[in-house]
C-alpha positions in Angstrom: -2.7 28.0 -196.6 0.1 25.7 -195.4 -0.2 21.9 -195.3 0.1 21.9 -191.5 -2.6 24.5 -191.2 -4.9 22.7 -193.6 -4.3 19.5 -191.6 -4.9 21.3 -188.4 -8.1 22.9 -189.7 -9.2 19.5 -191.0 -8.4 17.7 -187.7 -10.1 20.5 -185.9 -13.3 20.3 -188.0 -13.4 16.5 -187.5 -13.1 16.8 -183.8 -14.8 20.1 -183.3 -17.2 18.7 -180.7 -14.2 17.7 -178.6 -12.5 21.1 -179.1 -15.7 23.0 -178.2 -16.3 20.8 -175.2 -12.8 21.4 -173.8 -13.2 25.2 -174.3 -16.7 25.1 -172.8 -15.5 23.1 -169.7 -12.8 25.6 -168.9 -15.0 28.7 -169.5 -17.8 27.1 -167.4 -15.3 26.1 -164.6 -13.8 29.6 -164.4 -17.2 31.2 -164.5 -18.3 29.1 -161.5 -15.1 30.1 -159.7 -15.8 33.8 -160.5 -19.4 33.7 -159.3 -18.3 31.9 -156.1 -15.7 34.6 -155.5 -18.1 37.3 -156.4 -20.4 36.3 -153.6 -17.5 36.7 -151.2 -16.6 40.1 -152.5 -18.3 42.4 -150.0 -16.1 45.6 -149.9 -13.3 47.5 -151.7 -10.6 45.4 -150.0 -12.1 42.2 -151.3 -12.6 43.7 -154.9 -9.1 45.3 -155.2 -6.9 43.0 -153.0 -8.9 39.8 -152.5 -9.3 40.6 -148.8 -5.5 40.2 -148.4 -6.2 36.6 -147.6 -3.9 34.7 -150.0 -0.9 32.9 -148.8 2.6 33.4 -150.3 2.4 30.2 -152.3 -1.1 31.0 -153.6 -0.1 34.5 -154.6 3.2 33.2 -156.2 1.1 30.8 -158.2 -1.3 33.6 -159.2 1.6 35.9 -160.0 3.2 33.3 -162.3 -0.3 32.8 -163.9 -0.5 36.5 -164.4 3.0 36.7 -165.9 3.1 33.5 -168.1 0.8 35.1 -170.7 0.1 34.4 -174.4 3.4 36.1 -175.0 5.2 33.4 -173.0 3.4 30.4 -174.4 2.6 31.4 -178.0 4.9 34.3 -178.7 8.2 32.9 -177.4 7.6 29.5 -178.9 7.0 31.2 -182.2 10.0 33.5 -181.9 12.4 30.6 -181.1 10.9 28.5 -183.9 11.5 31.2 -186.5 14.6 33.0 -185.1 16.4 30.3 -183.0 18.8 31.6 -180.4 17.6 35.2 -180.7 14.0 34.2 -180.0 15.1 32.7 -176.6 16.3 36.2 -175.6 12.7 37.0 -174.7 12.7 34.1 -172.1 15.9 35.3 -170.6 14.7 38.9 -170.3 11.3 38.0 -168.8 13.0 35.9 -166.1 15.9 38.2 -165.2 13.3 41.0 -164.7 12.0 39.3 -161.6 15.3 40.1 -159.7 14.5 43.8 -160.1 11.0 43.3 -158.8 12.2 41.1 -155.9 15.1 43.3 -154.8 13.7 46.8 -155.3 10.0 46.8 -155.5 7.9 44.0 -153.9 8.4 44.5 -150.2 8.5 48.4 -150.1 5.5 48.6 -152.4 3.4 46.2 -150.3 4.2 48.2 -147.2 3.6 51.7 -148.8 0.3 51.4 -150.7 -3.2 50.0 -150.4 -4.5 49.0 -153.8 -2.6 50.8 -156.6 0.7 52.3 -157.7 -0.9 55.7 -157.2 -1.2 55.1 -153.5 2.6 55.0 -153.2 3.2 58.1 -155.2 0.5 60.1 -153.5 1.8 59.4 -150.0 4.3 62.2 -150.0 3.1 64.3 -153.0 0.0 66.3 -154.2 -2.8 63.8 -154.5 -4.8 64.9 -157.5 -2.2 65.5 -160.2 -0.1 62.4 -159.2 -3.0 60.1 -159.0 -4.3 61.3 -162.4 -0.9 60.6 -164.0 -0.6 57.2 -162.3 -4.1 56.2 -163.4 -3.4 57.3 -167.0 -0.1 55.4 -167.2 -1.6 52.3 -165.7 -4.4 52.2 -168.2 -2.1 52.8 -171.2 0.3 50.1 -170.1 -2.5 47.6 -169.5 -4.0 48.3 -172.9 -0.7 47.7 -174.7 -0.4 44.4 -172.8 -4.0 43.5 -173.5 -3.3 43.9 -177.3 -1.0 40.9 -177.1 -3.5 38.7 -175.4 -6.3 39.6 -177.8 -4.1 39.0 -180.8 -3.1 35.6 -179.3 -6.8 34.7 -178.7 -7.8 35.6 -182.3 -5.0 33.5 -183.8 -5.5 30.5 -181.5 -9.3 30.0 -181.8 -9.2 30.8 -185.6 -6.7 27.9 -186.0 -8.9 25.5 -184.0 -12.2 26.3 -185.6 -10.9 26.8 -189.1 -11.9 30.4 -189.2 -10.0 32.3 -191.9 -12.1 35.4 -192.4 -11.0 38.6 -190.7 -14.6 39.1 -189.4 -14.5 35.7 -187.7 -11.2 36.6 -186.0 -12.5 39.9 -184.8 -15.6 38.1 -183.4 -13.2 35.8 -181.3 -11.4 38.9 -180.0 -14.8 40.4 -179.0 -15.8 37.1 -177.2 -12.6 37.2 -175.1 -13.3 40.8 -174.3 -16.8 40.0 -173.1 -15.6 37.1 -171.0 -12.9 39.2 -169.3 -15.4 41.9 -168.5 -17.6 39.3 -166.8 -14.7 37.9 -164.8 -13.7 41.2 -163.4 -17.1 42.8 -162.8 -18.4 39.7 -161.0 -15.3 38.2 -159.3 -13.0 41.1 -158.6 -9.5 40.2 -157.3 -10.7 37.1 -155.6 -12.2 35.6 -158.7 -9.3 36.7 -160.9 -6.7 35.3 -158.5 -8.3 31.8 -158.4 -8.7 31.8 -162.2 -5.0 32.6 -162.5 -4.0 29.9 -160.1 -6.0 27.2 -162.0 -4.6 28.5 -165.3 -0.9 28.5 -164.0 -1.3 24.8 -163.0 -2.8 23.9 -166.4 -0.1 25.8 -168.3 2.8 24.2 -166.5 1.3 20.7 -166.9 0.7 21.4 -170.6 4.2 22.7 -171.2 5.6 19.8 -169.2 3.7 17.3 -171.4 4.9 18.9 -174.6 8.5 19.1 -173.4 8.4 15.4 -172.4 7.0 14.4 -175.8 9.6 16.6 -177.7 12.5 15.1 -175.8 11.0 11.6 -176.2 10.9 12.1 -179.9 14.7 12.7 -179.9 15.5 10.1 -177.2 16.2 12.8 -174.7 19.2 13.9 -176.8 19.4 17.7 -176.8 22.1 17.7 -179.4 19.9 15.7 -181.8 17.0 18.1 -181.2 19.1 21.2 -181.8 20.8 19.7 -184.8 17.4 18.8 -186.4 16.0 22.3 -185.6 19.0 24.0 -187.2 18.8 21.9 -190.4 15.0 22.0 -190.7 15.0 25.8 -190.2 17.0 26.3 -193.5 19.4 28.5 -191.6 22.0 25.9 -190.6 24.3 26.6 -187.7 23.4 30.3 -187.7 20.0 29.2 -186.2 21.7 28.2 -183.0 24.0 31.3 -182.8 23.3 34.9 -181.8 22.5 37.4 -184.6 19.9 35.8 -186.8 17.3 38.4 -185.9 19.3 41.0 -183.9 22.7 40.9 -185.4 22.4 41.6 -189.1 22.7 45.4 -189.0 23.6 48.1 -186.5 19.9 48.9 -186.2 18.9 45.3 -185.2 21.7 45.2 -182.7 20.4 48.4 -181.1 16.9 46.9 -181.2 18.2 44.0 -179.2 19.8 46.2 -176.6 16.5 48.2 -176.4 14.5 45.0 -176.0 16.7 43.7 -173.3 16.5 46.9 -171.3 12.7 47.0 -171.6 12.3 43.4 -170.6 14.6 43.6 -167.6 13.2 46.9 -166.2 9.6 46.5 -167.3 8.3 43.9 -164.9 8.8 46.1 -161.8 6.5 48.7 -163.4 3.7 46.5 -164.7 0.4 47.5 -163.0 -1.1 44.0 -163.0 2.0 42.6 -161.3 2.3 45.4 -158.8 -1.3 45.0 -157.5 -0.6 41.4 -156.8 1.7 42.4 -153.9 -1.4 43.8 -152.1 -3.3 40.5 -152.0 -1.1 39.0 -149.3 -1.3 39.9 -145.6 2.4 41.0 -145.0 5.4 42.3 -146.8 7.3 39.1 -145.9 4.5 37.1 -147.7 4.9 39.5 -150.7 8.6 38.7 -150.9 8.0 34.9 -150.5 5.4 35.0 -153.2 8.0 36.5 -155.6 10.4 33.7 -154.7 7.7 31.2 -155.6 7.0 33.0 -158.8 10.6 33.1 -159.8 10.9 29.3 -159.4 7.7 28.5 -161.3 8.4 31.0 -164.1 12.0 29.9 -164.4 11.0 26.3 -164.9 8.4 27.3 -167.5 10.9 29.4 -169.5 13.4 26.6 -169.6 10.6 24.5 -171.2 10.0 27.2 -173.9 13.4 26.0 -175.3 11.9 22.6 -176.0 8.7 24.1 -177.4 10.4 26.5 -179.7 13.2 24.3 -180.9 10.8 21.3 -181.1 8.6 23.3 -183.4 11.6 24.3 -185.5 12.7 20.6 -185.7 9.3 19.1 -186.6 7.6 21.8 -188.7 8.9 23.7 -191.7 9.2 27.4 -191.1 7.1 28.3 -194.1 4.3 26.2 -192.7 4.5 28.1 -189.4 4.6 31.5 -191.2 1.7 30.5 -193.5 -0.4 29.7 -190.4 0.5 33.0 -188.7 3.0 35.5 -190.0 4.4 36.2 -186.5 4.7 32.5 -185.6 2.1 32.6 -182.8 0.7 29.1 -183.8 4.0 27.2 -183.4 3.1 25.7 -180.0 -0.4 24.4 -181.1 1.0 23.1 -184.4 3.8 21.4 -182.4 1.1 19.6 -180.3 -0.6 18.4 -183.5 2.7 17.0 -184.9 3.7 15.3 -181.7 0.3 13.6 -181.4 0.3 12.6 -185.1 -0.9 14.9 -187.8 -3.5 12.4 -189.1 -4.4 10.8 -185.8 -7.0 11.2 -183.1 -4.2 11.8 -180.6 -3.0 14.7 -182.6 -6.4 16.3 -182.6 -6.8 15.7 -178.9 -3.4 17.1 -178.1 -4.0 20.1 -180.3 -7.4 20.8 -178.7 -6.0 20.4 -175.1 -2.9 22.6 -175.6 -5.1 25.2 -177.4 -7.6 25.1 -174.5 -4.7 25.7 -172.1 -3.5 28.6 -174.1 -7.0 30.1 -174.2 -7.2 29.7 -170.5 -3.9 31.6 -170.3 -5.3 34.4 -172.3 -8.5 34.7 -170.3 -6.7 34.7 -166.9 -4.2 37.4 -168.0 -6.7 39.7 -169.6 -8.8 39.5 -166.4 -5.7 40.6 -164.3 -4.8 43.4 -166.7 -8.4 44.7 -166.8 -8.7 44.6 -163.0 -5.4 46.6 -162.7 -6.5 49.3 -165.0 -10.1 49.6 -163.8 -8.9 49.6 -160.2 -6.6 52.4 -160.9 -9.3 54.4 -162.7 -11.8 53.9 -159.8 -9.4 54.3 -156.9 -7.0 56.9 -158.3 -9.0 59.0 -160.8 -12.7 58.6 -159.8 -12.5 58.4 -156.0 -9.5 60.7 -155.3 -9.6 63.1 -158.2 -13.1 63.4 -159.5 -14.8 62.9 -156.1 -11.9 64.4 -154.1 -11.8 61.6 -151.6 -15.6 61.8 -150.9 -16.7 58.6 -152.7 -17.8 55.6 -150.5 -16.6 52.1 -151.1 -19.7 51.0 -153.0 -19.4 54.0 -155.4 -15.7 53.2 -155.9 -16.3 49.5 -156.7 -19.2 50.4 -159.1 -16.9 52.9 -160.9 -14.3 50.1 -161.3 -16.9 47.8 -162.8 -18.0 50.5 -165.3 -14.4 51.2 -166.1 -13.9 47.5 -166.9 -16.6 47.7 -169.5 -15.0 50.8 -171.1 -11.4 49.3 -171.1 -12.8 46.0 -172.4 -14.4 47.8 -175.4 -11.2 49.7 -176.2 -9.2 46.5 -176.0 -11.5 44.7 -178.4 -11.1 47.4 -181.0 -7.3 47.6 -180.7 -6.9 43.8 -180.4 -8.8 43.4 -183.7 -6.2 45.7 -185.4 -3.2 43.9 -183.8 -4.3 40.3 -184.6 -1.4 39.6 -187.0 1.5 40.9 -184.8 3.8 38.6 -182.7 2.4 38.6 -179.2 5.8 38.5 -177.5 6.8 41.6 -179.4 3.6 43.4 -178.4 4.2 42.5 -174.7 7.8 43.8 -175.0 6.2 47.2 -176.0 4.1 47.2 -172.8 7.3 46.5 -170.8 9.0 49.4 -172.5 6.1 51.8 -171.6 6.0 50.5 -168.0 9.7 50.9 -167.5 9.6 54.4 -169.0 6.7 55.9 -167.1 6.1 53.8 -164.0 9.4 52.5 -162.8 11.3 55.8 -162.5 8.5 57.4 -160.4 8.2 54.3 -158.1 12.0 54.2 -157.4 12.4 57.9 -157.0 9.3 58.0 -154.6 10.7 55.2 -152.5 14.4 56.1 -152.4 15.0 59.8 -153.3 14.2 62.3 -150.6 14.4 65.4 -152.9 11.8 64.0 -155.4 8.8 66.3 -155.9 5.3 66.2 -157.5 6.6 68.0 -160.5 9.4 65.4 -160.9 6.8 62.6 -160.8 4.6 64.3 -163.4 7.5 65.0 -165.8 8.7 61.4 -165.4 5.3 59.7 -165.9 4.0 61.9 -168.7 7.4 62.3 -170.4 8.2 58.6 -170.3 4.7 57.7 -171.4 4.5 60.2 -174.3 8.1 59.3 -175.5 7.5 55.6 -175.4 4.0 55.6 -177.1 5.1 58.3 -179.6 8.1 56.3 -180.7 6.0 53.1 -181.0 3.5 54.9 -183.2 6.2 56.0 -185.6 8.1 52.6 -185.5 7.9 49.6 -187.9 5.5 48.0 -185.4 2.7 50.2 -186.6 3.6 50.8 -190.3 6.2 50.2 -193.0 6.6 46.4 -192.9 4.7 43.4 -194.0 4.3 42.4 -190.3 3.2 45.9 -189.1 -0.2 46.7 -187.7 -0.9 48.8 -190.9 1.3 47.0 -193.6 -0.1 49.0 -196.5 1.0 52.4 -195.3 4.4 53.7 -194.2 4.8 56.7 -191.9 7.5 55.3 -189.6 10.7 57.3 -189.0 11.9 55.7 -185.8 14.0 52.6 -187.0 13.7 50.4 -183.8 10.8 48.1 -183.0 11.2 48.7 -179.2 11.6 52.2 -177.9 13.1 51.3 -174.5 16.7 52.4 -175.2 15.4 56.0 -175.7 12.2 56.2 -173.6 13.5 54.6 -170.4 16.5 56.9 -169.9 14.1 59.8 -170.8 11.7 58.8 -168.1 14.5 58.7 -165.5 16.1 61.9 -166.7 12.8 63.9 -166.8 12.1 62.9 -163.2 15.4 64.6 -162.2 14.9 67.6 -164.4 11.3 68.1 -163.3 12.4 67.9 -159.6 15.2 70.4 -159.9 13.1 72.9 -162.0 10.2 72.9 -159.5 10.1 75.5 -156.7 8.2 73.2 -154.3 10.0 72.0 -151.2 9.7 68.2 -150.6 8.0 67.2 -147.3 11.0 65.7 -145.4 8.6 64.4 -142.7 6.5 62.6 -145.1 9.5 61.0 -146.8 10.8 59.9 -143.4 7.4 58.3 -142.7 7.3 56.6 -146.1 10.9 55.3 -145.6 10.1 53.7 -142.2 6.9 52.3 -143.5 8.3 50.9 -146.7 11.2 49.2 -144.8 9.5 48.0 -141.7 5.8 47.7 -142.6 4.7 49.9 -139.7 1.3 51.4 -140.5 0.9 49.2 -143.6 -2.7 48.3 -144.5 
């Protein structure tokens, strides 16, 4: 165990009452919010869309809370601390992706659907097959994203409480899973949204504090900060230049292109982001909420520079790696060093930042679980199994039971993924979303000729290609940092499948459309076009 980790564990054990109190206060506060919101959840609109009562600013804050996940706070800080310039590419990709969501998806989606992505696809196509496909894709993407949050939770709380056993880490993952099930089943969208808003404020304040302390340490001289980070990393000037992680071979360069495509196109297909557009009363508010989100998220990603390079400057890379192979503990360890490794302030700062990170994880897993359980209940249960005959109470109950099932699956998979970099795991979710969801959304909204067969080919083809390539990639086997490091069955060389699976998703939508014999409903497309652009008839 590294000296920093030993010290962190020692400080944590000395101040365990403080740490447990901070965690307990946040969990208790969010549970109070959830119960309060649960009492106001009276029907399906309340459960799925928060009654469409949130303002653009409130929704923008909640969207940023949903988006600034464990990957943003823990994963990117770790990636920058270990890979320098190349680690910051995650921040750039995550931010630029919002332009696609703003310009192509936010307003038309808010106008065209009610609760889920499946509503938009089913408007002009055969309901049952399209909703089944949309529900399946939503659940798979959400579970990939949940893996990252669960892995982050296991690492974080293990560090704080000095838990080194695998059993203890798995227990923490299970605890997070149980809490997220409680948030969603009781609070629905209202409870989840308020928790995300509180968490966004806490995360931005926490990141601001760390950024200020890092800059103060170097007298607000960025050149000194970067110079110390480069020398302390052991990589020298190469640490501040492109290519340290993604430029050594042709394969890593391709991996970088694949990652960039997945990050930029993935946001507009993420289910837990898409459903946020339904919580505001109008399409104009949806667009404004994205503007707010871009501002808040942009400011936060600029601060990840200070967090990552600050960790690189103040902590030896082998200490970060010894704490967590993927670098996920860089931000909490940075807090400890900034406060003073052997001081009370160090322990307080470590506990506070870790509590904020834990808050981040809980809020995001609640949003993800809500997205996938809503899609199961609304798309698969109500419209496929019950053929549109389920009442609102049955639908909401189905969503709550789906939450329990998805939570259980996430706990099991999160336990397996506990040693992977959380930013890398989220990038996989982006790749799957961009491969399966984005092509069908864009074709449905903007291509008159698009048919049900095209939608099915695109969703299932993109989904199977992306997930299949991930299963046979170094993420799962063949490397020390893989999910199963002791076996090797990988044949796909890249860690992100986006460069292959995203074009396949778009191409299969075209192939499936032209091979099908069905005639698209021109009247329905005209209705959808008017509705998506003007909001006429929107719920």
